[in-house]
C-alpha positions as CSV (number, residue, x, y, z in Angstrom):
1,X,-38.3,10.3,-20.7
2,X,-37.6,12.3,-17.5
3,X,-40.2,13.3,-15.6
4,X,-41.8,16.8,-15.7
5,X,-39.8,19.9,-14.1
6,X,-36.5,17.7,-13.2
7,X,-33.4,19.1,-13.3
8,X,-30.4,16.8,-14.1
9,X,-26.8,18.1,-13.7
10,X,-24.6,16.7,-16.3
11,X,-22.2,14.8,-13.4
12,X,-17.8,15.8,-14.4
13,X,-15.5,15.7,-12.3
14,X,-15.9,16.7,-9.0
15,X,-13.4,19.1,-7.4
16,X,-11.4,17.7,-4.4
17,X,-12.6,14.0,-4.5
18,X,-9.5,12.2,-6.4
19,X,-7.4,14.9,-3.4
20,X,-9.7,13.0,-0.4
21,X,-8.6,9.7,-2.0
22,X,-4.8,10.6,-1.7
23,X,-5.4,12.2,1.7
24,X,-7.1,8.6,2.4
25,X,-4.7,6.1,1.0
26,X,-2.3,8.3,2.3
27,X,-3.4,7.8,6.0
28,X,-3.9,3.8,5.7
29,X,-0.7,3.5,4.1
30,X,0.6,5.7,7.1
31,X,-0.8,3.3,9.5
32,X,0.0,0.1,7.8
33,X,3.5,1.3,7.5
34,X,3.9,2.0,11.6
35,X,5.3,5.7,10.7
36,X,5.1,7.7,13.8
37,X,2.2,8.9,15.2
38,X,0.4,5.4,15.7
39,X,-2.1,6.5,13.4
40,X,-5.2,4.4,12.5
41,X,-5.6,3.0,8.8
42,X,-9.2,2.7,9.4
43,X,-10.4,6.7,9.5
44,X,-8.7,6.1,6.0
45,X,-11.3,3.5,5.4
46,X,-14.3,5.3,6.6
47,X,-13.2,8.5,3.9
48,X,-13.6,6.1,1.1
49,X,-16.9,4.3,2.5
50,X,-18.5,7.6,2.4
51,X,-17.1,8.7,-0.9
52,X,-18.6,5.2,-2.4
53,X,-22.0,6.2,-1.6
54,X,-22.0,9.5,-2.4
55,X,-21.1,9.2,-5.6
56,X,-22.3,6.0,-6.3
57,X,-25.9,7.7,-4.9
58,X,-25.4,10.9,-7.3
59,X,-24.6,8.7,-10.2
60,X,-27.7,7.2,-10.1
61,X,-29.6,10.1,-8.8
62,X,-29.0,12.0,-11.9
63,X,-29.6,9.1,-14.3
64,X,-33.1,8.7,-12.7
65,X,-33.9,12.7,-13.2
66,X,-32.1,12.7,-16.5
67,X,-33.9,9.2,-18.1
68,X,-36.6,9.0,-15.4
69,X,-34.8,5.2,-15.2
70,X,-31.9,3.4,-13.8
71,X,-30.0,0.6,-15.6
72,X,-29.4,-2.2,-12.8
73,X,-27.8,-4.2,-15.8
74,X,-25.5,-1.3,-16.9
75,X,-24.9,-0.3,-12.8
76,X,-23.6,-3.8,-12.4
77,X,-21.6,-4.2,-15.2
78,X,-19.4,-0.7,-14.4
79,X,-19.3,-2.0,-10.8
80,X,-17.6,-5.6,-12.1
81,X,-15.2,-3.1,-14.7
82,X,-14.3,-0.9,-11.8
83,X,-13.6,-3.3,-9.6
84,X,-12.9,-7.1,-10.3
85,X,-10.0,-6.7,-12.4
86,X,-7.6,-4.2,-10.0
87,X,-8.8,-7.1,-7.2
88,X,-7.9,-9.9,-8.9
89,X,-4.5,-8.5,-10.0
90,X,-3.7,-7.5,-6.2
91,X,-4.7,-11.5,-5.6
92,X,-2.6,-12.8,-8.4
93,X,0.1,-10.5,-6.8
94,X,0.5,-12.2,-3.3
95,X,0.0,-15.5,-4.6
96,X,2.7,-14.5,-6.9
97,X,4.7,-13.0,-3.6
98,X,3.9,-16.0,-1.2
99,X,5.4,-18.3,-4.0
100,X,8.4,-16.7,-4.5
101,X,8.9,-16.3,-0.9
102,X,8.5,-12.3,-0.5
103,X,5.4,-13.1,1.8
104,X,5.4,-16.0,4.2
105,X,2.3,-16.4,5.8
106,X,0.3,-20.0,4.2
107,X,-2.0,-19.2,1.1
108,X,-5.2,-21.2,1.6
109,X,-8.2,-22.1,-0.9
110,X,-10.8,-21.0,1.6
111,X,-8.5,-17.9,1.8
112,X,-8.4,-17.5,-1.7
113,X,-12.1,-17.9,-1.9
114,X,-13.1,-15.0,0.3
115,X,-10.7,-12.6,-1.3
116,X,-12.1,-13.3,-4.9
117,X,-15.6,-13.6,-3.4
118,X,-16.1,-10.8,-1.3
119,X,-16.6,-12.3,1.8
120,X,-13.0,-11.6,3.4
121,X,-14.6,-9.8,5.9
122,X,-16.5,-12.1,7.6
123,X,-13.6,-14.6,6.8
124,X,-11.9,-12.7,9.0
125,X,-14.1,-12.1,11.9
126,X,-14.3,-16.1,11.8
127,X,-10.8,-15.7,13.1
128,X,-9.5,-17.9,9.6
129,X,-6.4,-18.0,8.0
130,X,-4.9,-18.2,4.4
131,X,-5.7,-14.7,3.0
132,X,-2.5,-13.9,1.0
133,X,-0.4,-11.9,2.8
134,X,-1.0,-8.1,3.3
135,X,-4.7,-8.7,1.6
136,X,-6.6,-7.9,4.6
137,X,-7.6,-4.7,3.0
138,X,-10.0,-6.6,0.9
139,X,-12.2,-7.2,3.6
140,X,-13.3,-3.7,3.0
141,X,-14.1,-4.2,-0.2
142,X,-16.3,-7.1,0.6
143,X,-18.4,-4.5,2.8
144,X,-18.4,-2.0,-0.7
145,X,-19.7,-4.7,-2.9
146,X,-22.4,-6.1,-0.8
147,X,-23.5,-2.6,-0.8
148,X,-23.4,-2.3,-4.9
149,X,-25.3,-5.4,-4.9
150,X,-28.3,-4.0,-2.5
151,X,-28.2,-0.2,-2.6
152,X,-29.6,0.4,-6.3
153,X,-32.6,-2.1,-5.9
154,X,-33.1,0.0,-2.9
155,X,-33.1,3.1,-4.3
156,X,-35.1,1.9,-7.2
157,X,-37.7,1.3,-4.9
158,X,-37.5,4.3,-3.4
159,X,-37.3,6.3,-6.6
160,X,-41.0,4.6,-7.6
161,X,-42.9,4.5,-4.1
162,X,-41.1,6.9,-1.6
163,X,-40.5,9.9,-4.4
164,X,-39.6,12.6,-1.4
165,X,-36.1,12.9,-0.9
166,X,-36.6,14.4,2.5
167,X,-38.5,10.9,3.4
168,X,-35.6,8.8,1.4
169,X,-33.4,10.4,3.7
170,X,-36.0,9.8,6.8
171,X,-35.7,6.1,6.1
172,X,-31.8,5.8,5.4
173,X,-31.1,7.6,8.4
174,X,-33.3,5.2,10.4
175,X,-31.3,2.2,8.9
176,X,-28.4,4.1,10.4
177,X,-29.4,4.5,13.5
178,X,-30.4,0.8,13.3
179,X,-26.8,0.0,12.9
180,X,-25.5,2.2,15.3
181,X,-28.2,0.5,18.0
182,X,-26.7,-2.7,16.8
183,X,-23.1,-2.1,17.2
184,X,-23.6,-0.6,20.7
185,X,-25.7,-3.4,21.5
186,X,-23.0,-5.9,20.4
187,X,-20.2,-4.1,22.1
188,X,-22.0,-3.4,25.5
189,X,-24.3,-5.7,25.8
190,X,-23.6,-9.1,24.0
191,X,-19.9,-8.4,24.6
192,X,-18.2,-9.2,21.0
193,X,-15.3,-7.9,20.2
194,X,-14.0,-4.9,18.3
195,X,-13.0,-7.2,14.9
196,X,-16.8,-8.2,15.3
197,X,-17.8,-4.3,14.5
198,X,-14.7,-3.3,12.7
199,X,-15.4,-5.6,10.4
200,X,-19.1,-6.9,9.4
201,X,-20.8,-5.1,6.5
202,X,-23.2,-5.0,8.8
203,X,-22.0,-3.1,11.5
204,X,-19.7,-0.7,9.0
205,X,-22.5,-0.5,6.4
206,X,-23.6,3.2,7.7
207,X,-21.0,4.7,6.7
208,X,-21.7,4.0,3.0
209,X,-25.5,5.0,4.0
210,X,-24.5,8.8,5.1
211,X,-22.8,9.4,1.8
212,X,-25.3,8.3,0.0
213,X,-27.7,10.6,2.4
214,X,-25.7,13.7,1.8
215,X,-26.1,12.8,-2.4
216,X,-29.8,12.8,-1.9
217,X,-30.3,15.9,0.7
218,X,-27.4,18.1,0.4
219,X,-25.6,17.4,-2.9
220,X,-23.1,20.4,-4.4
221,X,-23.6,18.8,-8.2
222,X,-27.3,20.1,-7.1
223,X,-26.3,23.2,-5.6
224,X,-28.3,21.8,-2.6
225,X,-25.7,22.5,0.1
226,X,-26.3,26.3,1.5
227,X,-25.5,28.2,4.0
228,X,-27.1,31.7,5.8
229,X,-23.7,32.7,5.4
230,X,-20.0,32.4,3.7
231,X,-17.9,31.8,7.0
232,X,-20.1,29.3,8.2
233,X,-19.1,26.5,6.1
234,X,-15.6,26.7,6.8
235,X,-16.4,27.0,10.2
236,X,-18.2,23.8,10.5
237,X,-15.6,21.6,8.1
238,X,-12.8,22.9,10.5
239,X,-15.2,21.7,13.9
240,X,-15.9,18.6,11.9
241,X,-12.3,17.6,10.8
242,X,-11.1,18.1,14.2
243,X,-13.5,15.9,15.5
244,X,-12.8,13.2,12.5
245,X,-9.0,13.4,13.2
246,X,-9.4,12.5,17.4
247,X,-10.5,9.0,16.0
248,X,-7.0,8.4,13.8
249,X,-4.6,8.0,17.2
250,X,-4.2,4.7,19.0
251,X,-5.4,6.2,21.8
252,X,-8.8,7.0,21.2
253,X,-9.6,4.5,18.3
254,X,-9.2,1.6,21.3
255,X,-11.9,2.6,23.0
256,X,-15.7,0.6,23.1
257,X,-17.1,4.2,22.6
258,X,-14.7,4.4,19.0
259,X,-16.0,1.1,17.6
260,X,-19.9,2.3,18.6
261,X,-20.8,5.7,18.2
262,X,-17.6,6.7,16.8
263,X,-18.2,5.7,13.3
264,X,-21.1,7.6,13.5
265,X,-19.9,10.8,14.2
266,X,-16.7,10.4,11.7
267,X,-19.5,9.9,9.2
268,X,-21.3,13.1,9.8
269,X,-18.3,14.6,10.3
270,X,-17.5,14.1,7.0
271,X,-20.9,15.9,5.4
272,X,-19.6,19.6,6.0
273,X,-15.8,18.0,5.1
274,X,-17.1,17.0,1.4
275,X,-19.3,20.1,1.0
276,X,-16.2,22.4,1.6
277,X,-13.7,21.1,-0.1
278,X,-15.9,20.3,-2.7
279,X,-18.0,23.9,-3.6
280,X,-14.6,25.5,-2.3
281,X,-12.0,24.2,-4.7
282,X,-10.2,27.5,-4.7
283,X,-9.3,27.7,-1.4
284,X,-5.7,26.8,0.0
285,X,-7.7,23.3,1.2
286,X,-8.9,23.1,-2.4
287,X,-5.7,24.0,-4.0
288,X,-3.8,21.1,-2.1
289,X,-6.6,18.6,-3.1
290,X,-7.0,19.7,-6.4
291,X,-3.3,20.0,-6.9
292,X,-2.5,17.5,-10.1
293,X,0.4,15.2,-8.1
294,X,-2.3,14.6,-5.3
295,X,-5.3,14.2,-7.7
296,X,-2.9,11.9,-9.7
297,X,-2.2,10.0,-6.4
298,X,-5.8,9.9,-6.2
299,X,-6.8,8.3,-9.6
300,X,-4.3,5.7,-8.7
301,X,-5.6,5.2,-4.7
302,X,-7.8,2.0,-5.6
303,X,-5.0,-0.4,-6.6
304,X,-2.6,1.7,-4.2
305,X,-4.8,0.6,-1.2
306,X,-4.9,-3.3,-2.5
307,X,-1.2,-3.6,-3.3
308,X,0.5,-1.8,-0.3
309,X,0.8,-3.6,2.4
310,X,2.2,-7.1,0.4
311,X,4.8,-4.6,-0.5
312,X,5.0,-3.6,2.5
313,X,5.7,-6.6,4.2
314,X,7.8,-8.4,1.5
315,X,10.3,-5.1,1.9
316,X,10.3,-6.1,5.3
317,X,11.1,-9.3,4.7
318,X,13.6,-9.4,1.9
319,X,15.7,-6.2,2.3
320,X,16.7,-6.1,6.2
321,X,16.9,-2.4,5.6
322,X,16.6,0.3,8.3
323,X,12.6,0.8,8.5
324,X,12.0,4.2,6.9
325,X,14.2,2.8,3.8
326,X,12.4,-0.3,3.3
327,X,9.2,2.1,3.6
328,X,10.3,4.1,1.3
329,X,10.9,1.6,-1.6
330,X,7.7,-0.3,-1.0
331,X,6.2,3.1,-1.5
332,X,7.8,3.6,-5.0
333,X,7.0,-0.4,-6.2
334,X,3.1,0.5,-4.4
335,X,3.1,3.7,-7.1
336,X,4.5,2.3,-9.6
337,X,2.7,-1.0,-10.0
338,X,-0.7,0.9,-9.7
339,X,0.4,3.5,-12.3
340,X,1.5,0.2,-14.5
341,X,-2.6,-1.4,-13.8
342,X,-4.6,2.0,-14.4
343,X,-2.2,2.6,-17.7
344,X,-2.8,-1.2,-19.2
345,X,-6.3,-1.8,-17.3
346,X,-8.0,1.3,-15.7
347,X,-7.9,3.4,-18.4
348,X,-9.2,1.1,-21.2
349,X,-12.1,0.2,-19.2
350,X,-13.1,3.6,-18.4
351,X,-13.8,4.3,-21.6
352,X,-16.2,1.4,-21.6
353,X,-17.4,2.3,-18.7
354,X,-18.3,5.8,-19.5
355,X,-20.0,4.6,-22.6
356,X,-22.5,2.2,-20.2
357,X,-23.1,5.7,-18.4
358,X,-26.6,7.3,-19.1
359,X,-25.5,9.7,-16.3
360,X,-22.6,10.9,-18.1
361,X,-20.5,9.1,-16.0
362,X,-16.6,10.6,-16.0
363,X,-13.7,8.6,-15.7
364,X,-12.5,10.4,-12.7
365,X,-15.8,10.9,-11.1
366,X,-15.9,6.7,-10.6
367,X,-15.6,6.2,-6.6
368,X,-12.0,4.0,-5.3
369,X,-13.3,1.6,-2.9
370,X,-11.5,1.3,0.5
371,X,-10.9,-0.2,1.3
372,X,-11.5,1.7,0.1
């Protein structure tokens, strides 16, 4: 039975989040397509990380508040059904495109194992080759899967032994501070390169944890994000958007500061941004993010994220057309492939996941990974 006095909202479609997914995958696609602006896709990945931490923690919080327990078995099964099938389809696509000559980089057994078993990030840190060409984005799935493996266990312990939400948030914030200190030591003292910091689970996990803190302390689903005046939230969101956007371009991203405290700034900036777009769906920003075509791209964003680089590189290798034409063809192929996987694989599995959700999980609520 739920704890006395617990008020657990029914979790359904949270406004604007599919639109944020679409925006994030658009940033990543733009960067990987080398379109004008010198944009970096890592900022889109940061949004995916924060989003995953927020949604996963919200679902677990609601489930515990409603049933006084969290079914870890159901949680892990839902994650497997969500993450694994599209990812293995993407890996198979990468291998197929390599076999037919559309992708030219060699594939090795080690690279395939790193891709399939969620250690692609440390494989890249080690400087090893053999991951199917264009599927280097699987590094971010590795980070998220490591998080999915460990955080639910931690959250169950927190709810049992540290029930006060403020204390939970303080503990997680301390972990985030530790991660920031670790990044600074690696960059400024140990002389580690940007690759080590960019790809490591131990150096990027705070981006997801900040989303979890948002879900625990300031969750709009629970009506907890409240400010004294109505204009203060849009003002904070605007300032945060500017701060976040400064890390989207090469001249800022390629600095030691960006690889250390820059990730912390991005994560903190997302808190008022998320609060604004979730609580103000009828604002002009909210209307754009919730516009059906944009939201639909958000629904497809996970698969689009996985396969867009293989299609970009295949188009470049095979077509020999003007670059923007190749990008347009690759974008269309990415969309159609993602739409097909959504219809044939993701939707049926989403219905099954909903049956396994004690929190009333909506098929539209599930986090799209970065790597996502």
